[in-house]
VMD Tcl script that builds the backbone (N, CA, C; Angstrom):
set m [mol new atoms 246]
animate dup $m
set s [atomselect $m all]
$s set {name element resname resid chain x y z} {
  {N N MET 1 A -16.703 22.099 -33.510}
  {CA C MET 1 A -17.678 22.093 -34.570}
  {C C MET 1 A -19.055 22.382 -33.974}
  {N N THR 2 A -19.783 23.183 -34.647}
  {CA C THR 2 A -21.126 23.502 -34.182}
  {C C THR 2 A -22.129 22.565 -34.826}
  {N N GLU 3 A -23.341 22.600 -34.309}
  {CA C GLU 3 A -24.402 21.724 -34.797}
  {C C GLU 3 A -24.773 22.042 -36.252}
  {N N ALA 4 A -24.634 23.304 -36.639}
  {CA C ALA 4 A -25.056 23.725 -37.971}
  {C C ALA 4 A -24.142 23.187 -39.061}
  {N N ASN 5 A -22.876 22.952 -38.779}
  {CA C ASN 5 A -21.953 22.535 -39.834}
  {C C ASN 5 A -21.387 21.136 -39.584}
  {N N ASN 6 A -22.228 20.194 -39.182}
  {CA C ASN 6 A -21.797 18.819 -38.919}
  {C C ASN 6 A -21.268 18.129 -40.170}
  {N N ASN 7 A -21.730 18.551 -41.316}
  {CA C ASN 7 A -21.308 17.917 -42.554}
  {C C ASN 7 A -20.010 18.495 -43.104}
  {N N GLN 8 A -19.493 19.470 -42.425}
  {CA C GLN 8 A -18.265 20.121 -42.873}
  {C C GLN 8 A -17.061 19.427 -42.242}
  {N N PRO 9 A -15.908 19.435 -42.895}
  {CA C PRO 9 A -14.703 18.859 -42.310}
  {C C PRO 9 A -14.284 19.638 -41.071}
  {N N ALA 10 A -13.643 18.947 -40.165}
  {CA C ALA 10 A -13.163 19.594 -38.940}
  {C C ALA 10 A -12.050 20.564 -39.287}
  {N N THR 11 A -12.045 21.681 -38.588}
  {CA C THR 11 A -10.988 22.675 -38.794}
  {C C THR 11 A -9.851 22.386 -37.819}
  {N N LYS 12 A -8.754 23.084 -38.023}
  {CA C LYS 12 A -7.631 22.934 -37.101}
  {C C LYS 12 A -8.029 23.367 -35.693}
  {N N ASP 13 A -8.856 24.392 -35.588}
  {CA C ASP 13 A -9.327 24.837 -34.267}
  {C C ASP 13 A -10.192 23.772 -33.606}
  {N N ASP 14 A -11.049 23.115 -34.389}
  {CA C ASP 14 A -11.875 22.033 -33.846}
  {C C ASP 14 A -10.997 20.911 -33.304}
  {N N LEU 15 A -9.998 20.537 -34.065}
  {CA C LEU 15 A -9.091 19.471 -33.639}
  {C C LEU 15 A -8.271 19.888 -32.427}
  {N N ALA 16 A -7.854 21.161 -32.387}
  {CA C ALA 16 A -7.083 21.644 -31.237}
  {C C ALA 16 A -7.935 21.606 -29.973}
  {N N ASP 17 A -9.215 22.013 -30.089}
  {CA C ASP 17 A -10.123 21.950 -28.934}
  {C C ASP 17 A -10.305 20.513 -28.465}
  {N N LEU 18 A -10.510 19.625 -29.409}
  {CA C LEU 18 A -10.686 18.208 -29.075}
  {C C LEU 18 A -9.433 17.648 -28.413}
  {N N ARG 19 A -8.285 18.012 -28.954}
  {CA C ARG 19 A -7.019 17.524 -28.401}
  {C C ARG 19 A -6.819 18.029 -26.980}
  {N N THR 20 A -7.116 19.314 -26.746}
  {CA C THR 20 A -6.967 19.879 -25.407}
  {C C THR 20 A -7.869 19.147 -24.421}
  {N N ASN 21 A -9.166 18.921 -24.801}
  {CA C ASN 21 A -10.072 18.204 -23.894}
  {C C ASN 21 A -9.576 16.805 -23.641}
  {N N PHE 22 A -9.057 16.113 -24.676}
  {CA C PHE 22 A -8.544 14.758 -24.525}
  {C C PHE 22 A -7.327 14.748 -23.599}
  {N N GLU 23 A -6.411 15.695 -23.805}
  {CA C GLU 23 A -5.208 15.755 -22.963}
  {C C GLU 23 A -5.577 16.010 -21.509}
  {N N ASN 24 A -6.525 16.890 -21.258}
  {CA C ASN 24 A -6.958 17.173 -19.876}
  {C C ASN 24 A -7.560 15.932 -19.225}
  {N N ASP 25 A -8.428 15.247 -19.956}
  {CA C ASP 25 A -9.042 14.025 -19.419}
  {C C ASP 25 A -7.989 12.947 -19.159}
  {N N PHE 26 A -7.067 12.821 -20.071}
  {CA C PHE 26 A -6.010 11.817 -19.956}
  {C C PHE 26 A -5.119 12.101 -18.745}
  {N N MET 27 A -4.730 13.367 -18.568}
  {CA C MET 27 A -3.870 13.727 -17.438}
  {C C MET 27 A -4.600 13.520 -16.113}
  {N N GLU 28 A -5.887 13.832 -16.077}
  {CA C GLU 28 A -6.667 13.622 -14.861}
  {C C GLU 28 A -6.751 12.133 -14.522}
  {N N GLU 29 A -6.938 11.305 -15.529}
  {CA C GLU 29 A -6.988 9.857 -15.313}
  {C C GLU 29 A -5.640 9.334 -14.822}
  {N N LEU 30 A -4.553 9.845 -15.385}
  {CA C LEU 30 A -3.217 9.450 -14.921}
  {C C LEU 30 A -2.997 9.851 -13.470}
  {N N ARG 31 A -3.437 11.036 -13.099}
  {CA C ARG 31 A -3.300 11.475 -11.697}
  {C C ARG 31 A -4.084 10.556 -10.765}
  {N N SER 32 A -5.268 10.168 -11.206}
  {CA C SER 32 A -6.104 9.276 -10.406}
  {C C SER 32 A -5.429 7.913 -10.214}
  {N N ILE 33 A -4.878 7.382 -11.289}
  {CA C ILE 33 A -4.191 6.090 -11.219}
  {C C ILE 33 A -2.962 6.192 -10.325}
  {N N LYS 34 A -2.208 7.280 -10.466}
  {CA C LYS 34 A -1.012 7.482 -9.643}
  {C C LYS 34 A -1.389 7.550 -8.172}
  {N N SER 35 A -2.449 8.266 -7.860}
  {CA C SER 35 A -2.898 8.376 -6.478}
  {C C SER 35 A -3.300 7.011 -5.909}
  {N N ALA 36 A -4.030 6.233 -6.698}
  {CA C ALA 36 A -4.453 4.900 -6.244}
  {C C ALA 36 A -3.251 3.991 -6.027}
  {N N LEU 37 A -2.279 4.047 -6.928}
  {CA C LEU 37 A -1.082 3.221 -6.786}
  {C C LEU 37 A -0.276 3.607 -5.549}
  {N N LEU 38 A -0.114 4.914 -5.330}
  {CA C LEU 38 A 0.632 5.362 -4.156}
  {C C LEU 38 A -0.070 4.959 -2.866}
  {N N SER 39 A -1.386 5.046 -2.849}
  {CA C SER 39 A -2.140 4.633 -1.656}
  {C C SER 39 A -1.968 3.149 -1.381}
  {N N ALA 40 A -2.049 2.348 -2.421}
  {CA C ALA 40 A -1.872 0.895 -2.258}
  {C C ALA 40 A -0.456 0.573 -1.801}
  {N N PHE 41 A 0.531 1.274 -2.353}
  {CA C PHE 41 A 1.924 1.044 -1.970}
  {C C PHE 41 A 2.152 1.417 -0.508}
  {N N GLU 42 A 1.621 2.572 -0.097}
  {CA C GLU 42 A 1.775 2.994 1.293}
  {C C GLU 42 A 1.112 2.007 2.247}
  {N N ALA 43 A -0.053 1.507 1.868}
  {CA C ALA 43 A -0.757 0.536 2.718}
  {C C ALA 43 A 0.042 -0.753 2.853}
  {N N SER 44 A 0.648 -1.211 1.760}
  {CA C SER 44 A 1.427 -2.451 1.834}
  {C C SER 44 A 2.706 -2.242 2.635}
  {N N VAL 45 A 3.303 -1.067 2.552}
  {CA C VAL 45 A 4.496 -0.774 3.352}
  {C C VAL 45 A 4.142 -0.777 4.834}
  {N N MET 46 A 3.001 -0.167 5.171}
  {CA C MET 46 A 2.570 -0.134 6.574}
  {C C MET 46 A 2.300 -1.552 7.090}
  {N N LYS 47 A 1.675 -2.386 6.268}
  {CA C LYS 47 A 1.430 -3.775 6.680}
  {C C LYS 47 A 2.746 -4.506 6.900}
  {N N GLY 48 A 3.703 -4.263 6.036}
  {CA C GLY 48 A 5.014 -4.896 6.180}
  {C C GLY 48 A 5.708 -4.463 7.451}
  {N N GLN 49 A 5.623 -3.180 7.777}
  {CA C GLN 49 A 6.240 -2.686 9.003}
  {C C GLN 49 A 5.558 -3.279 10.229}
  {N N MET 50 A 4.225 -3.367 10.187}
  {CA C MET 50 A 3.509 -3.959 11.317}
  {C C MET 50 A 3.881 -5.435 11.474}
  {N N TYR 51 A 4.010 -6.153 10.367}
  {CA C TYR 51 A 4.392 -7.557 10.416}
  {C C TYR 51 A 5.784 -7.717 11.017}
  {N N THR 52 A 6.696 -6.850 10.613}
  {CA C THR 52 A 8.060 -6.906 11.140}
  {C C THR 52 A 8.061 -6.675 12.649}
  {N N GLN 53 A 7.301 -5.685 13.105}
  {CA C GLN 53 A 7.228 -5.404 14.536}
  {C C GLN 53 A 6.632 -6.588 15.299}
  {N N LYS 54 A 5.586 -7.184 14.735}
  {CA C LYS 54 A 4.969 -8.338 15.400}
  {C C LYS 54 A 5.921 -9.529 15.426}
  {N N ALA 55 A 6.671 -9.719 14.360}
  {CA C ALA 55 A 7.602 -10.844 14.304}
  {C C ALA 55 A 8.677 -10.697 15.371}
  {N N VAL 56 A 9.182 -9.486 15.560}
  {CA C VAL 56 A 10.196 -9.253 16.600}
  {C C VAL 56 A 9.610 -9.500 17.980}
  {N N THR 57 A 8.411 -8.982 18.211}
  {CA C THR 57 A 7.755 -9.162 19.514}
  {C C THR 57 A 7.485 -10.640 19.787}
  {N N HIS 58 A 6.954 -11.330 18.801}
  {CA C HIS 58 A 6.669 -12.759 18.988}
  {C C HIS 58 A 7.960 -13.556 19.183}
  {N N GLY 59 A 9.007 -13.163 18.500}
  {CA C GLY 59 A 10.299 -13.827 18.685}
  {C C GLY 59 A 10.806 -13.679 20.108}
  {N N ASP 60 A 10.663 -12.480 20.661}
  {CA C ASP 60 A 11.077 -12.248 22.049}
  {C C ASP 60 A 10.249 -13.083 23.024}
  {N N ILE 61 A 8.958 -13.152 22.783}
  {CA C ILE 61 A 8.077 -13.942 23.649}
  {C C ILE 61 A 8.468 -15.418 23.594}
  {N N LEU 62 A 8.701 -15.921 22.385}
  {CA C LEU 62 A 9.087 -17.332 22.248}
  {C C LEU 62 A 10.432 -17.615 22.895}
  {N N SER 63 A 11.368 -16.684 22.799}
  {CA C SER 63 A 12.674 -16.868 23.444}
  {C C SER 63 A 12.523 -16.939 24.953}
  {N N GLY 64 A 11.646 -16.090 25.495}
  {CA C GLY 64 A 11.395 -16.124 26.936}
  {C C GLY 64 A 10.794 -17.442 27.374}
  {N N HIS 65 A 9.856 -17.954 26.603}
  {CA C HIS 65 A 9.248 -19.248 26.931}
  {C C HIS 65 A 10.262 -20.386 26.805}
  {N N GLU 66 A 11.098 -20.301 25.797}
  {CA C GLU 66 A 12.112 -21.339 25.612}
  {C C GLU 66 A 13.063 -21.377 26.802}
  {N N GLU 67 A 13.459 -20.199 27.257}
  {CA C GLU 67 A 14.365 -20.146 28.414}
  {C C GLU 67 A 13.699 -20.737 29.650}
  {N N LYS 68 A 12.427 -20.426 29.855}
  {CA C LYS 68 A 11.709 -20.977 31.011}
  {C C LYS 68 A 11.592 -22.499 30.917}
  {N N LEU 69 A 11.319 -23.012 29.721}
  {CA C LEU 69 A 11.201 -24.458 29.558}
  {C C LEU 69 A 12.535 -25.164 29.771}
  {N N LEU 70 A 13.616 -24.563 29.268}
  {CA C LEU 70 A 14.929 -25.184 29.438}
  {C C LEU 70 A 15.357 -25.201 30.904}
  {N N ASN 71 A 14.962 -24.198 31.669}
  {CA C ASN 71 A 15.351 -24.110 33.074}
  {C C ASN 71 A 14.269 -24.628 34.014}
  {N N HIS 72 A 13.285 -25.315 33.468}
  {CA C HIS 72 A 12.161 -25.788 34.266}
  {C C HIS 72 A 12.613 -26.734 35.386}
  {N N GLU 73 A 13.441 -27.688 35.044}
  {CA C GLU 73 A 13.916 -28.648 36.061}
  {C C GLU 73 A 14.713 -27.934 37.157}
  {N N THR 74 A 15.538 -27.002 36.770}
  {CA C THR 74 A 16.335 -26.263 37.750}
  {C C THR 74 A 15.429 -25.459 38.676}
  {N N ARG 75 A 14.441 -24.794 38.093}
  {CA C ARG 75 A 13.523 -24.003 38.915}
  {C C ARG 75 A 12.715 -24.892 39.860}
  {N N LEU 76 A 12.263 -26.035 39.368}
  {CA C LEU 76 A 11.527 -26.956 40.223}
  {C C LEU 76 A 12.394 -27.470 41.383}
  {N N ALA 77 A 13.632 -27.808 41.085}
  {CA C ALA 77 A 14.528 -28.316 42.108}
  {C C ALA 77 A 14.764 -27.258 43.177}
  {N N SER 78 A 14.907 -25.997 42.765}
  {CA C SER 78 A 15.139 -24.941 43.764}
  {C C SER 78 A 13.888 -24.696 44.593}
  {N N LEU 79 A 12.719 -24.847 44.015}
  {CA C LEU 79 A 11.493 -24.666 44.767}
  {C C LEU 79 A 11.264 -25.836 45.730}
  {N N GLU 80 A 11.595 -27.047 45.336}
  {CA C GLU 80 A 11.391 -28.220 46.185}
  {C C GLU 80 A 12.336 -28.192 47.387}
  {N N SER 81 A 13.495 -27.609 47.227}
  {CA C SER 81 A 14.452 -27.577 48.337}
  {C C SER 81 A 14.051 -26.548 49.396}
  {N N LYS 82 A 13.161 -25.652 49.075}
  {CA C LYS 82 A 12.751 -24.632 50.058}
  {C C LYS 82 A 11.742 -25.134 50.990}
}
mol reanalyze $m
mol bondsrecalc $m
mol representation Tube
mol addrep $m
């Protein structure tokens, strides 16, 4: 609709133009939301993988310490006999 005929009813062409602009804006907003969601999902997956790797590493470290503590008396006895 032009400025000169604001008091006139909208034509089918006016509505089609409006609909096209609305659809374009809507699709762009959906793409933006999809991109943000995918980024957040990827970041959380990466954090989960890092946590899993750290948990395995820390588990190995704790197992090593546990073995040393359990064999502490044996190691001390072997050192004292030397």
